C-alpha positions, 0 to 999 in steps of 0.5 A, spaced: 148 665 903 153 659 905 159 663 903 158 667 909 156 661 914 163 658 911 167 664 912 165 665 920 165 657 921 172 657 918 174 663 923 171 660 929 174 653 928 181 656 926 181 660 933 178 654 937 184 650 934 189 655 936 187 655 943 191 649 945 185 645 947 188 638 950 182 634 947 185 630 941 178 628 938 175 635 938 182 638 935 181 633 929 173 635 929 175 642 928 180 641 923 175 637 919 170 643 920 176 648 918 177 644 911 170 643 909 168 650 910 175 653 906 172 648 901 165 651 901 169 658 900 173 656 894 168 652 890 165 658 886 172 662 886 176 657 882 173 656 875 180 652 873 180 648 879 183 642 876 189 645 873 190 649 880 190 643 884 195 639 880 200 645 879 199 646 887 200 639 888 206 639 884 209 645 888 207 642 895 211 635 893 217 639 891 217 643 897 216 637 901 222 634 898 226 640 899 224 640 906 226 633 907 233 633 903 235 640 906 233 638 913 239 640 916 239 647 913 232 649 915 234 646 922 240 651 922 237 657 920 230 656 922 230 663 926 233 667 920 228 663 915 222 664 919 223 672 920 225 673 913 218 669 911 214 674 916 217 680 913 216 678 906 209 676 908 208 683 911 210 686 905 206 682 901 200 684 905 202 692 905 203 691 897 196 687 896 192 693 900 196 698 896 194 694 889 187 694 891 186 701 893 189 704 887 185 699 883 191 696 879 189 690 875 195 687 872 198 683 878 200 677 875 208 678 877 205 679 884 202 673 884 208 669 882 212 672 888 206 670 892 206 663 890 214 663 891 213 666 898 208 661 900 212 655 897 218 657 901 213 657 907 211 650 905 218 647 906 219 652 912 212 649 915 214 642 913 220 643 917 217 645 923 212 639 923 218 635 923 221 639 929 214 638 933 214 631 932 221 630 934 220 634 941 213 633 943 212 628 948 205 628 950 199 629 946 201 634 940 196 638 936 198 636 929 191 639 927 193 646 929 200 645 926 198 642 920 193 648 919 200 652 917 201 648 911 194 648 909 194 655 909 200 655 905 197 651 900 190 655 899 194 661 898 198 658 892 191 655 890 188 661 889 194 665 886 194 660 880 
């Protein structure tokens, strides 16, 4: 019962976050509501949550280090990397739908590919946050921008 409410609340708060509302306080409240609703959704899903959280944190720290160390690379090839990640994400979604429809149960290799993809997304989205921080002059919507990172982390967490 709470699961359904949390799913609806997460979608509503995410949609409202992306409406580019200039109210900074409302954006931060929506961000907290989004995080809490996702937490309620994930609570019964992961039996080995501590292991998954530690390994996800390690991946996040490593990819943030990569994004800051190779910042000029990401700045130079942002469009190319973004398009490659988008095409890869579409391929992952299509493959996931195929695996669900054909009822294939052995998806461990596929899960590793998804973890690698979203690890690269973490570095890319971190670089995008640096870019927005540098170029934004009035009231940046960091909750909206950091939602990308949060979704990357969630996708890695649920695949472990």
